[in-house]
Backbone as JSON Lines, residues from 0, in Angstrom:
{"i":0,"aa":"M","n":[248.99,41.05,369.56],"ca":[247.53,40.52,368.81],"c":[247.94,40.28,367.53]}
{"i":1,"aa":"T","n":[247.72,38.74,367.11],"ca":[247.98,38.57,365.8],"c":[247.16,39.01,364.85]}
{"i":2,"aa":"S","n":[247.25,39.37,363.57],"ca":[246.31,39.7,362.59],"c":[245.69,38.42,361.84]}
{"i":3,"aa":"Q","n":[244.34,38.55,361.55],"ca":[243.52,37.45,360.7],"c":[243.69,37.61,359.35]}
{"i":4,"aa":"P","n":[243.9,36.42,358.68],"ca":[243.91,36.54,357.41],"c":[242.8,37.1,356.77]}
{"i":5,"aa":"A","n":[243.01,37.83,355.81],"ca":[241.78,38.48,355.08],"c":[240.97,37.31,354.5]}
{"i":6,"aa":"A","n":[239.71,37.75,354.59],"ca":[238.67,36.75,354.02],"c":[238.92,36.87,352.4]}
{"i":7,"aa":"R","n":[238.83,35.59,351.91],"ca":[239.02,35.26,350.54],"c":[237.85,35.82,349.62]}
{"i":8,"aa":"T","n":[238.24,36.43,348.63],"ca":[237.21,37.51,347.85],"c":[236.28,36.44,347.11]}
{"i":9,"aa":"T","n":[235.32,36.86,346.57],"ca":[234.21,36.07,345.7],"c":[234.94,35.62,344.48]}
{"i":10,"aa":"G","n":[235.83,36.64,343.9],"ca":[236.49,36.25,342.69],"c":[237.45,35.11,343.03]}
{"i":11,"aa":"E","n":[238.14,35.11,343.86],"ca":[239.07,33.79,344.09],"c":[238.36,32.65,344.2]}
{"i":12,"aa":"R","n":[237.11,32.82,345.1],"ca":[236.53,31.54,345.31],"c":[236.09,31.05,343.84]}
{"i":13,"aa":"R","n":[235.28,32.07,343.12],"ca":[235.0,31.56,341.72],"c":[236.08,31.08,340.84]}
{"i":14,"aa":"R","n":[237.43,31.58,340.95],"ca":[238.39,30.95,340.25],"c":[238.91,29.69,340.84]}
{"i":15,"aa":"D","n":[238.54,29.38,342.0],"ca":[238.87,27.93,342.38],"c":[237.65,27.03,341.92]}
{"i":16,"aa":"A","n":[236.77,27.59,342.25],"ca":[235.87,26.55,341.67],"c":[235.78,26.49,340.15]}
{"i":17,"aa":"D","n":[236.01,27.09,339.52],"ca":[236.02,27.02,337.88],"c":[237.34,26.17,337.64]}
{"i":18,"aa":"R","n":[238.48,26.21,338.26],"ca":[239.61,25.5,338.04],"c":[239.2,24.01,338.69]}
{"i":19,"aa":"T","n":[238.72,23.85,339.86],"ca":[238.21,22.63,340.11],"c":[237.23,21.81,339.14]}
{"i":20,"aa":"R","n":[236.31,22.45,338.67],"ca":[235.29,21.92,337.7],"c":[236.17,21.76,336.25]}
{"i":21,"aa":"A","n":[237.09,22.62,336.12],"ca":[237.95,22.16,334.72],"c":[238.63,21.06,334.85]}
{"i":22,"aa":"E","n":[239.28,20.73,336.15],"ca":[239.91,19.54,336.31],"c":[239.06,18.12,336.38]}
{"i":23,"aa":"I","n":[237.92,18.32,336.89],"ca":[237.08,17.19,337.13],"c":[236.79,16.84,335.64]}
{"i":24,"aa":"L","n":[236.21,17.84,334.68],"ca":[235.91,17.78,333.25],"c":[237.06,17.11,332.63]}
{"i":25,"aa":"Q","n":[238.26,17.52,332.66],"ca":[239.3,16.91,331.99],"c":[239.62,15.42,332.07]}
{"i":26,"aa":"V","n":[239.73,15.21,333.44],"ca":[239.69,13.69,333.73],"c":[238.57,12.96,333.2]}
{"i":27,"aa":"A","n":[237.14,13.5,333.63],"ca":[236.14,12.73,333.38],"c":[235.9,12.29,331.81]}
{"i":28,"aa":"Q","n":[236.49,13.44,331.07],"ca":[236.41,13.22,329.38],"c":[237.42,11.96,329.08]}
{"i":29,"aa":"R","n":[238.5,11.88,329.71],"ca":[239.42,10.78,329.4],"c":[238.86,9.59,329.86]}
{"i":30,"aa":"E","n":[238.18,9.4,331.08],"ca":[237.43,8.35,331.37],"c":[236.44,7.63,330.8]}
{"i":31,"aa":"F","n":[235.59,8.68,330.45],"ca":[234.1,8.4,329.69],"c":[234.69,7.96,328.32]}
{"i":32,"aa":"A","n":[235.72,8.52,327.74],"ca":[236.25,8.15,326.29],"c":[236.7,6.75,326.29]}
{"i":33,"aa":"R","n":[237.35,6.31,327.44],"ca":[238.13,5.1,327.58],"c":[237.19,4.08,327.96]}
{"i":34,"aa":"C","n":[236.32,4.16,328.87],"ca":[235.37,3.18,329.34],"c":[233.99,3.31,328.9]}
{"i":35,"aa":"G","n":[233.49,4.28,328.32],"ca":[232.13,4.56,327.95],"c":[231.54,4.99,329.07]}
{"i":36,"aa":"Y","n":[230.11,5.34,328.95],"ca":[229.34,5.92,329.77],"c":[229.04,4.97,330.94]}
{"i":37,"aa":"A","n":[228.59,3.81,330.63],"ca":[228.38,2.58,331.56],"c":[229.69,2.27,332.29]}
{"i":38,"aa":"G","n":[230.72,2.11,331.74],"ca":[231.79,1.74,332.24],"c":[232.61,2.42,333.05]}
{"i":39,"aa":"A","n":[232.51,3.98,333.11],"ca":[233.26,4.88,333.89],"c":[232.78,5.06,335.14]}
{"i":40,"aa":"R","n":[233.63,5.14,336.03],"ca":[233.27,5.09,337.59],"c":[233.49,6.43,338.19]}
{"i":41,"aa":"V","n":[232.33,7.07,338.74],"ca":[232.75,8.34,339.37],"c":[233.7,8.24,340.5]}
{"i":42,"aa":"D","n":[233.86,7.22,341.3],"ca":[234.56,6.9,342.31],"c":[236.09,6.85,341.92]}
{"i":43,"aa":"E","n":[236.28,6.18,340.66],"ca":[237.61,6.27,339.87],"c":[238.0,7.65,339.56]}
{"i":44,"aa":"I","n":[237.02,8.33,338.89],"ca":[237.44,9.59,338.41],"c":[237.94,10.66,339.66]}
{"i":45,"aa":"A","n":[237.15,10.59,340.82],"ca":[237.62,11.07,341.96],"c":[238.78,10.88,342.47]}
{"i":46,"aa":"E","n":[239.14,9.55,342.52],"ca":[240.48,9.13,343.07],"c":[241.44,9.79,341.95]}
{"i":47,"aa":"L","n":[241.43,9.83,340.91],"ca":[242.35,10.29,339.68],"c":[242.81,11.62,339.95]}
{"i":48,"aa":"I","n":[241.83,12.52,340.4],"ca":[242.24,13.89,340.68],"c":[242.02,14.21,342.26]}
{"i":49,"aa":"R","n":[242.17,13.13,343.05],"ca":[242.46,13.22,344.57],"c":[241.32,14.12,345.39]}
{"i":50,"aa":"T","n":[239.96,13.85,344.71],"ca":[238.79,14.51,345.29],"c":[237.88,13.61,345.8]}
{"i":51,"aa":"T","n":[236.53,13.81,345.93],"ca":[235.66,12.96,346.35],"c":[234.58,12.99,345.6]}
{"i":52,"aa":"K","n":[233.83,11.78,345.65],"ca":[232.76,11.76,344.79],"c":[231.52,12.69,345.15]}
{"i":53,"aa":"R","n":[231.66,13.04,346.32],"ca":[230.55,14.15,346.97],"c":[230.96,15.36,346.2]}
{"i":54,"aa":"M","n":[232.27,15.78,346.19],"ca":[232.62,16.99,345.54],"c":[232.09,16.88,343.96]}
{"i":55,"aa":"I","n":[232.33,15.88,343.2],"ca":[231.96,15.83,342.11],"c":[230.4,15.86,341.87]}
{"i":56,"aa":"Y","n":[229.67,15.47,342.75],"ca":[228.31,15.67,342.46],"c":[227.77,16.93,343.0]}
{"i":57,"aa":"Y","n":[228.74,17.64,343.81],"ca":[228.36,19.01,344.05],"c":[228.39,19.73,342.96]}
{"i":58,"aa":"Y","n":[229.3,19.48,342.01],"ca":[229.28,20.5,340.69],"c":[228.52,19.93,339.81]}
{"i":59,"aa":"F","n":[228.27,18.65,339.65],"ca":[227.46,18.16,338.63],"c":[226.37,17.25,338.86]}
{"i":60,"aa":"G","n":[226.15,17.2,340.19],"ca":[224.61,16.71,340.5],"c":[224.62,15.14,340.31]}
{"i":61,"aa":"S","n":[225.18,14.46,339.49],"ca":[225.26,13.04,339.1],"c":[226.08,12.76,338.23]}
{"i":62,"aa":"K","n":[226.16,11.51,337.97],"ca":[226.98,10.88,336.99],"c":[226.53,11.25,335.46]}
{"i":63,"aa":"E","n":[225.31,11.18,335.34],"ca":[224.92,11.64,333.89],"c":[225.02,13.17,333.88]}
{"i":64,"aa":"G","n":[224.9,13.95,334.88],"ca":[225.21,15.44,335.07],"c":[226.62,15.69,334.52]}
{"i":65,"aa":"L","n":[227.6,14.81,335.0],"ca":[228.92,14.86,334.67],"c":[229.24,14.7,333.17]}
{"i":66,"aa":"Y","n":[228.65,13.48,332.85],"ca":[228.72,13.0,331.27],"c":[228.2,14.01,330.33]}
{"i":67,"aa":"I","n":[227.2,14.57,330.7],"ca":[226.47,15.67,329.64],"c":[227.41,16.89,329.66]}
{"i":68,"aa":"A","n":[228.1,17.29,330.95],"ca":[229.07,18.38,330.89],"c":[230.04,18.22,330.12]}
{"i":69,"aa":"V","n":[230.66,16.82,330.05],"ca":[231.71,16.41,329.24],"c":[231.3,16.72,327.85]}
{"i":70,"aa":"L","n":[230.24,16.16,327.19],"ca":[229.71,16.31,326.1],"c":[229.7,17.7,325.72]}
{"i":71,"aa":"E","n":[229.01,18.54,326.39],"ca":[229.03,20.04,326.19],"c":[230.42,20.59,325.99]}
{"i":72,"aa":"K","n":[231.3,20.33,326.89],"ca":[232.81,20.89,326.79],"c":[233.18,20.32,325.31]}
{"i":73,"aa":"A","n":[233.18,19.15,324.97],"ca":[233.82,18.53,323.76],"c":[233.16,19.27,322.55]}
{"i":74,"aa":"Y","n":[231.88,19.55,322.7],"ca":[231.21,19.91,321.3],"c":[231.62,21.46,321.25]}
{"i":75,"aa":"S","n":[231.59,21.89,322.41],"ca":[231.86,23.6,322.33],"c":[233.14,23.8,321.89]}
{"i":76,"aa":"E","n":[234.33,23.02,321.99],"ca":[235.45,23.32,321.77],"c":[235.71,23.2,320.11]}
{"i":77,"aa":"V","n":[235.0,22.05,319.5],"ca":[235.03,21.98,318.03],"c":[234.08,23.3,317.34]}
{"i":78,"aa":"R","n":[232.92,23.58,318.03],"ca":[232.35,24.72,317.45],"c":[233.29,25.65,317.59]}
{"i":79,"aa":"A","n":[233.81,26.15,318.7],"ca":[234.7,27.24,318.71],"c":[235.71,27.38,317.8]}
{"i":80,"aa":"A","n":[236.3,26.31,317.38],"ca":[237.29,26.21,316.48],"c":[236.83,26.3,315.23]}
{"i":81,"aa":"E","n":[235.49,26.04,314.83],"ca":[234.8,26.36,313.47],"c":[234.69,27.69,313.18]}
{"i":82,"aa":"R","n":[234.43,28.26,314.6],"ca":[233.95,29.89,314.18],"c":[235.22,30.74,313.89]}
{"i":83,"aa":"T","n":[236.54,30.09,314.08],"ca":[237.58,30.88,313.74],"c":[237.76,31.14,312.23]}
{"i":84,"aa":"V","n":[237.06,30.3,311.31],"ca":[237.34,30.56,309.79],"c":[236.94,32.13,309.36]}
{"i":85,"aa":"D","n":[237.69,32.73,308.8],"ca":[237.29,34.08,308.69],"c":[236.85,34.09,307.17]}
{"i":86,"aa":"V","n":[235.48,33.83,307.15],"ca":[234.52,33.96,306.24],"c":[234.45,35.03,305.22]}
{"i":87,"aa":"Q","n":[234.61,36.38,306.01],"ca":[234.54,37.66,305.41],"c":[235.78,37.99,304.46]}
{"i":88,"aa":"H","n":[236.94,37.54,304.86],"ca":[238.17,37.71,304.15],"c":[238.72,36.76,303.54]}
{"i":89,"aa":"L","n":[238.1,35.52,303.46],"ca":[238.53,34.55,302.52],"c":[237.61,34.28,301.46]}
{"i":90,"aa":"A","n":[238.27,34.09,300.28],"ca":[237.53,33.58,298.98],"c":[236.71,32.2,299.28]}
{"i":91,"aa":"P","n":[235.64,32.05,298.85],"ca":[234.61,30.76,299.09],"c":[235.41,29.57,298.83]}
{"i":92,"aa":"V","n":[236.19,29.49,298.02],"ca":[236.99,28.11,297.89],"c":[237.88,28.03,299.01]}
{"i":93,"aa":"A","n":[238.68,29.06,299.22],"ca":[239.51,29.0,300.34],"c":[238.9,28.78,301.48]}
{"i":94,"aa":"A","n":[237.84,29.31,301.9],"ca":[237.17,29.3,303.1],"c":[236.58,27.9,303.43]}
{"i":95,"aa":"I","n":[236.09,27.4,302.44],"ca":[235.41,25.84,302.72],"c":[236.59,24.85,302.88]}
{"i":96,"aa":"R","n":[237.66,25.03,302.12],"ca":[238.75,24.39,302.11],"c":[239.44,24.44,303.53]}
{"i":97,"aa":"T","n":[239.39,25.52,304.08],"ca":[239.97,25.76,305.26],"c":[239.2,25.24,306.4]}
{"i":98,"aa":"L","n":[237.68,25.46,306.21],"ca":[236.97,24.66,307.29],"c":[236.9,23.12,307.38]}
{"i":99,"aa":"A","n":[237.15,22.59,306.18],"ca":[237.6,21.2,306.17],"c":[238.74,20.7,306.76]}
{"i":100,"aa":"E","n":[239.87,21.45,306.62],"ca":[241.34,21.17,306.94],"c":[241.35,21.38,308.45]}
{"i":101,"aa":"L","n":[240.48,22.42,309.02],"ca":[240.2,22.54,310.32],"c":[239.65,21.54,311.07]}
{"i":102,"aa":"T","n":[238.71,20.9,310.51],"ca":[237.83,20.02,311.14],"c":[238.79,18.63,311.15]}
{"i":103,"aa":"F","n":[239.68,18.57,310.19],"ca":[240.54,17.36,310.0],"c":[241.6,17.42,311.24]}
{"i":104,"aa":"D","n":[242.04,18.4,311.56],"ca":[243.06,18.91,312.44],"c":[242.56,18.69,313.85]}
{"i":105,"aa":"H","n":[241.3,19.22,313.82],"ca":[240.64,19.05,315.37],"c":[240.42,17.6,315.42]}
{"i":106,"aa":"H","n":[239.63,16.8,314.79],"ca":[239.66,15.38,314.93],"c":[240.8,14.75,315.2]}
{"i":107,"aa":"D","n":[241.93,15.01,314.31],"ca":[243.25,14.38,314.62],"c":[243.81,14.51,315.97]}
{"i":108,"aa":"A","n":[243.54,15.9,316.33],"ca":[244.22,16.09,317.75],"c":[243.27,15.87,318.91]}
{"i":109,"aa":"H","n":[241.98,15.37,318.69],"ca":[241.17,15.32,319.79],"c":[240.4,13.96,319.68]}
{"i":110,"aa":"R","n":[241.23,12.93,319.92],"ca":[240.8,11.4,319.76],"c":[239.63,11.07,320.71]}
{"i":111,"aa":"D","n":[239.7,11.77,322.16],"ca":[238.62,11.37,322.8],"c":[237.5,11.99,322.48]}
{"i":112,"aa":"F","n":[237.18,13.24,321.78],"ca":[236.05,13.43,321.13],"c":[235.22,12.48,320.23]}
{"i":113,"aa":"I","n":[236.15,11.94,319.42],"ca":[235.61,11.13,318.32],"c":[234.97,9.89,319.16]}
{"i":114,"aa":"K","n":[235.81,9.44,320.43],"ca":[235.24,8.43,321.0],"c":[233.88,8.89,321.76]}
{"i":115,"aa":"L","n":[233.82,9.88,322.11],"ca":[232.58,10.31,322.99],"c":[231.62,10.4,322.05]}
{"i":116,"aa":"V","n":[231.69,10.89,320.87],"ca":[230.65,10.9,319.87],"c":[229.99,9.63,319.35]}
{"i":117,"aa":"A","n":[231.0,8.63,319.18],"ca":[230.72,7.19,319.03],"c":[229.86,6.47,320.26]}
{"i":118,"aa":"I","n":[230.32,6.94,321.37],"ca":[229.67,6.32,322.66],"c":[228.2,6.74,322.69]}
{"i":119,"aa":"E","n":[228.03,8.18,322.56],"ca":[226.86,8.84,322.44],"c":[225.87,8.31,321.47]}
{"i":120,"aa":"N","n":[226.23,8.0,320.26],"ca":[225.39,7.4,319.2],"c":[225.13,5.97,319.74]}
{"i":121,"aa":"I","n":[225.94,5.16,320.38],"ca":[225.52,3.91,320.87],"c":[224.23,3.98,321.95]}
{"i":122,"aa":"H","n":[224.11,5.17,322.43],"ca":[223.25,5.5,323.52],"c":[222.05,6.47,322.74]}
{"i":123,"aa":"D","n":[222.0,6.55,321.34],"ca":[220.93,6.97,320.48],"c":[220.79,8.53,321.04]}
{"i":124,"aa":"A","n":[221.99,9.25,321.22],"ca":[221.96,10.69,321.54],"c":[221.16,10.91,322.57]}
{"i":125,"aa":"E","n":[221.04,9.92,323.53],"ca":[219.96,10.21,324.91],"c":[220.39,11.33,325.7]}
{"i":126,"aa":"H","n":[221.53,11.39,326.0],"ca":[222.23,12.44,326.74],"c":[222.19,13.84,326.21]}
{"i":127,"aa":"I","n":[222.84,13.87,324.94],"ca":[222.61,15.15,324.13],"c":[221.34,15.73,324.22]}
{"i":128,"aa":"R","n":[220.29,14.92,323.91],"ca":[218.73,15.39,324.03],"c":[218.72,16.18,325.29]}
{"i":129,"aa":"K","n":[219.23,15.83,326.21],"ca":[218.83,16.38,327.55],"c":[219.58,17.68,327.86]}
{"i":130,"aa":"S","n":[220.48,17.99,327.06],"ca":[221.32,19.08,327.22],"c":[220.47,20.51,326.48]}
{"i":131,"aa":"Q","n":[220.49,21.54,327.18],"ca":[219.81,22.79,326.88],"c":[221.0,23.51,325.94]}
{"i":132,"aa":"A","n":[222.43,23.17,326.53],"ca":[223.33,23.86,325.95],"c":[223.85,23.37,324.63]}
{"i":133,"aa":"L","n":[223.54,22.2,324.17],"ca":[223.69,21.49,323.07],"c":[222.67,21.79,322.13]}
{"i":134,"aa":"A","n":[221.34,22.07,322.62],"ca":[220.42,22.04,321.57],"c":[220.51,22.98,320.31]}
{"i":135,"aa":"N","n":[221.19,24.32,320.41],"ca":[221.41,25.09,319.22],"c":[222.68,24.97,318.92]}
{"i":136,"aa":"L","n":[223.66,24.1,319.53],"ca":[225.09,24.37,319.38],"c":[225.57,24.28,317.86]}
{"i":137,"aa":"G","n":[224.67,23.5,316.99],"ca":[225.09,23.16,315.76],"c":[224.69,24.3,314.84]}
{"i":138,"aa":"T","n":[224.14,25.26,315.35],"ca":[223.66,26.44,314.4],"c":[224.61,27.34,313.89]}
{"i":139,"aa":"P","n":[225.81,27.62,314.78],"ca":[226.79,28.33,314.18],"c":[227.47,28.02,313.06]}
{"i":140,"aa":"V","n":[228.03,26.56,313.12],"ca":[228.85,25.87,311.88],"c":[227.79,26.02,310.72]}
{"i":141,"aa":"L","n":[226.63,25.81,310.84],"ca":[225.61,25.86,309.65],"c":[225.63,27.29,309.1]}
{"i":142,"aa":"D","n":[225.86,28.25,309.96],"ca":[225.88,29.65,309.5],"c":[227.14,29.9,308.72]}
{"i":143,"aa":"V","n":[228.11,29.35,309.23],"ca":[229.49,29.55,308.46],"c":[229.43,28.97,307.26]}
{"i":144,"aa":"I","n":[228.67,27.77,307.06],"ca":[228.87,27.07,305.72],"c":[228.04,27.67,305.05]}
{"i":145,"aa":"S","n":[226.69,28.02,305.25],"ca":[225.64,28.92,304.6],"c":[226.45,30.09,303.98]}
{"i":146,"aa":"R","n":[226.83,30.97,304.77],"ca":[227.62,32.13,304.21],"c":[228.71,31.72,303.2]}
{"i":147,"aa":"I","n":[229.45,30.77,303.34],"ca":[230.64,30.29,302.41],"c":[229.77,29.94,300.97]}
{"i":148,"aa":"L","n":[228.7,29.15,301.25],"ca":[228.03,28.62,300.09],"c":[227.33,29.86,299.33]}
{"i":149,"aa":"E","n":[226.66,30.72,299.95],"ca":[226.12,31.79,299.3],"c":[226.9,32.71,298.53]}
{"i":150,"aa":"A","n":[228.24,32.99,299.22],"ca":[229.2,33.72,298.5],"c":[229.78,33.04,297.1]}
{"i":151,"aa":"G","n":[229.82,31.64,297.27],"ca":[230.39,30.87,296.39],"c":[229.59,30.99,295.02]}
{"i":152,"aa":"V","n":[228.21,30.62,295.27],"ca":[227.19,30.74,294.27],"c":[227.29,32.15,293.79]}
{"i":153,"aa":"A","n":[227.23,33.19,294.5],"ca":[227.1,34.57,294.07],"c":[228.22,34.87,293.03]}
{"i":154,"aa":"C","n":[229.5,34.51,293.62],"ca":[230.63,34.86,292.66],"c":[230.9,33.94,291.57]}
{"i":155,"aa":"G","n":[230.33,32.77,291.51],"ca":[230.33,31.72,290.28],"c":[231.48,30.82,290.68]}
{"i":156,"aa":"D","n":[231.94,30.55,291.85],"ca":[233.01,29.58,292.17],"c":[232.25,28.12,292.38]}
{"i":157,"aa":"F","n":[231.13,28.47,293.02],"ca":[230.26,27.1,293.19],"c":[229.01,27.13,292.32]}
{"i":158,"aa":"S","n":[228.76,25.88,291.64],"ca":[227.59,25.86,290.85],"c":[226.69,25.06,291.25]}
{"i":159,"aa":"T","n":[226.9,24.1,292.45],"ca":[225.89,23.34,292.99],"c":[225.1,23.86,294.2]}
{"i":160,"aa":"E","n":[223.68,23.63,294.07],"ca":[222.94,24.17,295.01],"c":[222.95,23.33,296.22]}
{"i":161,"aa":"A","n":[224.06,23.5,297.12],"ca":[224.26,22.81,298.28],"c":[223.49,23.07,299.42]}
{"i":162,"aa":"D","n":[223.26,21.9,300.16],"ca":[222.71,22.17,301.75],"c":[223.85,22.18,302.77]}
{"i":163,"aa":"A","n":[223.76,23.2,303.56],"ca":[224.77,23.22,304.49],"c":[224.92,22.21,305.53]}
{"i":164,"aa":"V","n":[223.64,21.41,305.78],"ca":[223.85,20.2,306.56],"c":[224.56,19.14,305.83]}
{"i":165,"aa":"D","n":[224.32,19.07,304.58],"ca":[224.8,17.92,303.6],"c":[226.46,18.22,303.78]}
{"i":166,"aa":"V","n":[226.86,19.5,303.5],"ca":[228.2,19.84,303.4],"c":[228.86,19.64,304.46]}
{"i":167,"aa":"H","n":[228.18,19.77,305.81],"ca":[228.7,19.28,307.17],"c":[229.07,18.13,307.31]}
{"i":168,"aa":"M","n":[228.0,17.33,306.93],"ca":[228.25,15.89,307.0],"c":[229.11,15.19,306.22]}
{"i":169,"aa":"M","n":[229.33,15.75,305.13],"ca":[230.48,15.47,304.18],"c":[231.92,15.41,304.7]}
{"i":170,"aa":"I","n":[232.08,16.75,305.42],"ca":[233.31,17.0,305.95],"c":[233.5,16.09,307.21]}
{"i":171,"aa":"S","n":[232.61,16.16,307.86],"ca":[232.72,15.49,309.41],"c":[232.96,13.99,309.19]}
{"i":172,"aa":"A","n":[232.18,13.48,308.12],"ca":[232.02,11.93,307.87],"c":[233.57,11.46,307.56]}
{"i":173,"aa":"F","n":[234.09,12.18,306.66],"ca":[235.7,11.98,306.21],"c":[236.5,12.11,307.45]}
{"i":174,"aa":"C","n":[236.31,13.01,308.03],"ca":[237.52,13.56,309.29],"c":[237.09,12.4,310.48]}
{"i":175,"aa":"F","n":[235.8,12.23,310.81],"ca":[235.6,11.09,311.76],"c":[235.91,9.82,311.43]}
{"i":176,"aa":"F","n":[235.59,9.37,310.33],"ca":[235.71,7.95,309.88],"c":[237.45,7.62,309.99]}
{"i":177,"aa":"R","n":[238.0,8.37,309.37],"ca":[239.59,8.36,309.68],"c":[240.17,8.1,310.96]}
{"i":178,"aa":"V","n":[239.52,8.56,311.97],"ca":[240.0,8.41,313.28],"c":[239.24,7.22,313.92]}
{"i":179,"aa":"A","n":[237.92,7.29,313.91],"ca":[236.92,6.09,314.74],"c":[237.12,4.82,314.04]}
{"i":180,"aa":"N","n":[237.34,4.81,312.82],"ca":[237.62,3.33,312.12],"c":[239.12,2.86,311.84]}
{"i":181,"aa":"Q","n":[239.96,3.47,312.39],"ca":[241.34,3.4,312.04],"c":[241.63,1.92,312.34]}
{"i":182,"aa":"H","n":[241.17,1.2,313.48],"ca":[241.71,0.02,313.7],"c":[241.15,-1.02,313.07]}
{"i":183,"aa":"T","n":[239.63,-1.01,312.78],"ca":[239.22,-1.99,311.86],"c":[239.46,-1.75,310.4]}
{"i":184,"aa":"F","n":[239.71,-0.38,309.84],"ca":[240.2,-0.33,308.51],"c":[241.66,-0.83,308.24]}
{"i":185,"aa":"G","n":[242.5,-0.75,309.31],"ca":[243.92,-1.2,309.16],"c":[243.89,-2.6,309.35]}
{"i":186,"aa":"A","n":[242.99,-3.42,310.14],"ca":[242.99,-4.94,310.04],"c":[242.43,-5.19,308.77]}
{"i":187,"aa":"L","n":[241.47,-4.66,308.05],"ca":[240.87,-5.27,306.9],"c":[241.96,-4.61,305.78]}
{"i":188,"aa":"F","n":[242.74,-3.78,305.64],"ca":[243.38,-3.12,304.41],"c":[244.75,-2.92,304.85]}
{"i":189,"aa":"G","n":[245.18,-3.26,306.09],"ca":[246.52,-3.02,306.14],"c":[246.89,-1.46,305.76]}
{"i":190,"aa":"R","n":[246.28,-0.77,306.2],"ca":[246.6,0.81,306.3],"c":[246.17,1.45,307.44]}
{"i":191,"aa":"D","n":[247.16,2.23,308.41],"ca":[246.87,3.03,309.31],"c":[246.38,4.48,308.73]}
{"i":192,"aa":"M","n":[245.2,4.7,308.81],"ca":[244.82,5.98,308.12],"c":[245.41,7.28,308.99]}
{"i":193,"aa":"T","n":[245.85,6.88,310.08],"ca":[246.13,7.95,311.32],"c":[247.57,8.1,310.85]}
{"i":194,"aa":"A","n":[248.45,7.2,310.44],"ca":[249.92,7.07,310.49],"c":[250.35,8.75,309.63]}
{"i":195,"aa":"P","n":[251.72,9.32,310.31],"ca":[251.95,10.28,309.92],"c":[252.26,10.43,308.24]}
{"i":196,"aa":"E","n":[252.73,9.41,307.74],"ca":[252.89,9.59,306.36],"c":[251.6,9.81,305.18]}
{"i":197,"aa":"H","n":[250.54,9.68,305.94],"ca":[249.09,9.74,305.16],"c":[248.52,10.98,305.47]}
{"i":198,"aa":"R","n":[249.02,11.84,306.55],"ca":[248.1,12.84,307.05],"c":[248.09,13.93,306.1]}
{"i":199,"aa":"A","n":[249.11,14.44,305.43],"ca":[249.07,15.69,304.47],"c":[248.2,15.45,303.3]}
{"i":200,"aa":"R","n":[248.32,14.1,302.77],"ca":[247.6,13.92,301.58],"c":[245.94,13.68,301.86]}
{"i":201,"aa":"L","n":[245.69,12.98,303.09],"ca":[244.26,13.03,303.63],"c":[243.51,14.35,303.78]}
{"i":202,"aa":"R","n":[244.41,15.07,304.37],"ca":[244.06,16.64,304.79],"c":[243.71,17.44,303.6]}
{"i":203,"aa":"A","n":[244.65,17.19,302.61],"ca":[244.29,17.89,301.42],"c":[242.98,17.39,300.66]}
{"i":204,"aa":"M","n":[242.89,16.14,300.86],"ca":[241.66,15.29,300.14],"c":[240.21,15.68,300.58]}
{"i":205,"aa":"V","n":[240.18,15.8,301.93],"ca":[239.08,16.39,302.25],"c":[238.73,17.8,301.67]}
{"i":206,"aa":"G","n":[239.41,18.66,301.68],"ca":[239.1,19.85,301.03],"c":[238.97,19.89,299.59]}
{"i":207,"aa":"E","n":[239.62,19.11,298.89],"ca":[239.45,18.92,297.5],"c":[238.04,18.24,297.23]}
{"i":208,"aa":"M","n":[237.67,17.28,298.05],"ca":[236.36,16.5,297.88],"c":[235.35,17.41,298.01]}
{"i":209,"aa":"V","n":[235.49,18.32,298.83],"ca":[234.12,19.19,299.02],"c":[234.12,20.47,297.91]}
{"i":210,"aa":"V","n":[235.44,20.76,297.71],"ca":[235.42,21.7,296.45],"c":[234.88,21.22,295.17]}
{"i":211,"aa":"S","n":[235.33,20.03,294.79],"ca":[234.83,19.31,293.74],"c":[233.47,19.09,293.64]}
{"i":212,"aa":"Y","n":[232.77,18.66,294.71],"ca":[231.27,18.56,294.82],"c":[230.64,20.0,294.63]}
{"i":213,"aa":"L","n":[231.27,21.08,295.29],"ca":[230.39,22.05,295.07],"c":[230.63,22.84,293.61]}
{"i":214,"aa":"R","n":[231.49,22.33,293.05],"ca":[231.81,22.76,291.39],"c":[231.03,22.06,290.62]}
{"i":215,"aa":"S","n":[230.59,20.76,291.06],"ca":[230.16,19.64,289.98],"c":[229.08,19.85,289.15]}
{"i":216,"aa":"G","n":[228.2,21.15,289.74],"ca":[227.22,21.19,288.95],"c":[227.35,22.12,287.52]}
{"i":217,"aa":"R","n":[228.67,22.16,287.22],"ca":[229.16,23.02,285.96],"c":[229.24,21.76,284.96]}
{"i":218,"aa":"D","n":[229.29,20.72,285.43],"ca":[229.33,19.63,284.45],"c":[228.0,18.83,284.17]}
{"i":219,"aa":"R","n":[226.84,19.31,284.88],"ca":[225.59,18.57,284.64],"c":[224.78,19.05,283.57]}
């Protein structure tokens, strides 16, 4: 009498489902970043990971559902990185500089994220607005910045009454522009802002720019 294989546990099935979902998201992120929302094809994504369109729809419901899940993953990763700044144990100047440099590093290493943000802006954030997961995802980084700003004012390191959203925009604008506009900027000014020889200087620049702004109230 041959023994029957043991039934797969719920945990094993869950791990397989999580792994399949993660593989789909990884390939889909690359394809949406490369082709845009309109240009990406679910059939091609399925072919790249050797699965079926039906399987993708099983996990994500639709092309739009897949795209929204890709956005959620991309934004969640940058928010997770921002939360690693040790506000409690860093002096305010070191903390805000660390946050700026961390954002620089993330955007430099995740070029697809930059493309996805640019694509979603073309769509007027239509898909982000449909995501419950993204509705409050900006709050953690604003909390981190607010705590840094409050500590900096309290100890006298910062003299500018800055708004956390403004500071976040300042950091993001510099780091985003460097990657998103590298080709047009290079064509117009003959400089590749993402070239290795410029990296250390620009990374230090974004931190110094924010610190200088937060200290500028002393000169008013």
